[in-house]
C-alpha positions in Angstrom: 33.1 52.3 1.0 30.3 54.1 -0.7 30.6 57.8 -0.2 28.4 60.6 -1.5 29.2 64.3 -1.6 26.8 67.1 -2.7 27.7 70.4 -4.2 25.6 73.3 -5.1 25.4 77.1 -5.5 24.4 77.9 -1.9 22.3 81.0 -2.7 19.7 81.1 -5.5 17.3 83.8 -6.4 13.6 83.2 -6.6 12.4 82.0 -10.1 15.9 80.9 -11.0 17.1 77.3 -11.5 18.9 75.1 -9.0 21.5 72.7 -10.1 22.9 70.2 -7.6 25.6 67.6 -8.0 26.2 64.4 -6.1 29.5 62.7 -6.7 29.7 59.0 -5.8 32.7 56.9 -5.0 33.0 53.3 -3.9 30.5 51.8 -6.3 28.9 52.4 -9.7 25.6 54.3 -9.8 24.4 51.7 -12.3 24.9 48.8 -10.0 21.7 46.7 -9.5 19.6 47.2 -6.4 20.7 50.8 -5.9 18.3 53.7 -5.9 19.6 57.2 -5.8 17.7 60.0 -4.2 17.5 63.7 -3.4 16.1 64.5 0.0 15.7 67.9 1.6 15.1 69.3 5.1 13.8 72.8 5.6 14.4 74.5 9.0 12.0 73.2 11.6 10.5 70.6 9.3 10.9 66.9 8.7 12.9 65.5 5.8 11.1 65.4 2.5 11.8 63.1 -0.3 12.3 65.0 -3.6 13.3 62.6 -6.4 14.6 59.2 -7.2 16.5 57.6 -10.0 17.1 53.8 -10.0 20.1 52.0 -11.2 18.2 51.3 -14.4 17.4 55.0 -14.9 13.8 55.2 -14.0 12.8 58.4 -12.2 10.1 59.5 -9.8 9.3 62.8 -8.2 7.5 64.2 -5.2 4.3 66.0 -6.1 5.6 69.2 -4.7 8.4 69.3 -7.3 6.9 67.3 -10.2 6.9 69.3 -13.4 9.8 71.6 -12.5 12.5 69.1 -11.4 14.7 66.7 -13.2 16.9 64.0 -11.6 19.6 62.7 -13.9 22.9 61.0 -14.0 26.2 60.8 -15.8 27.3 57.2 -15.7 30.8 58.0 -17.0 31.3 60.5 -14.2 29.5 58.4 -11.6 27.4 61.5 -10.7 23.8 62.2 -9.9 22.2 65.6 -10.6 19.1 67.5 -9.6 17.8 70.4 -11.5 14.9 72.4 -10.1 13.3 75.3 -12.0 11.4 78.2 -10.7 12.7 78.1 -7.2 10.7 79.6 -4.4 11.6 80.6 -0.9 9.8 77.5 0.3 12.5 75.4 -1.4 15.1 76.7 1.1 16.5 73.6 2.7 19.5 71.4 3.2 19.6 69.0 0.3 21.0 65.6 0.8 22.1 63.0 -1.7 21.0 59.5 -0.6 21.5 56.0 -1.8 19.6 52.9 -0.9 21.0 49.4 -1.5 18.1 47.1 -1.2 20.1 43.9 -1.0 21.2 44.7 2.5 18.7 47.5 3.3 21.6 49.9 3.7 21.4 53.7 3.4 24.1 56.1 2.5 23.9 59.8 3.0 25.9 62.7 1.9 26.7 65.6 4.3 24.2 67.8 2.7 24.4 71.2 1.0 22.5 74.3 2.0 20.3 75.9 -0.6 18.9 79.3 0.3 16.3 80.9 -2.0 16.4 84.6 -1.5 16.6 87.8 -3.5 
C-alpha cells in the first residue's frame, strides 16, 4: 500500500538549487521503523545514496553532498523533500525516493525523476 512519487524540475542550470518532492501515500512518514531516503543513479554508474531522514527526524548525508544538501519533511503533507545547492553537471542523475521499513526489511521505491544539470 505504501507508494512514493517523486517530482522535480527536470532541468537545472549549474550553480542553481535543486528542489525535489516525494509524496507518500499508504502510511505516515513519522511511523516508527521507517527511514526515508534519496538515492540517485547517474548514467553508467551504480546507485548512490544521497540522504536519509528517519521517522524521528534525524538526518544524514553522503559526503559528496554534505554541506550543500538538506533533506526535510512536512508531516502534515506526508511529504519528503530534498534541496541541493550549487548543482554541478556531475549531479545529473535519476533521483529516487526510497523508504525502508526495518520491521519487515521491506523497501519501497518511487519511479524516479530525471534531473539534468546543464546550461
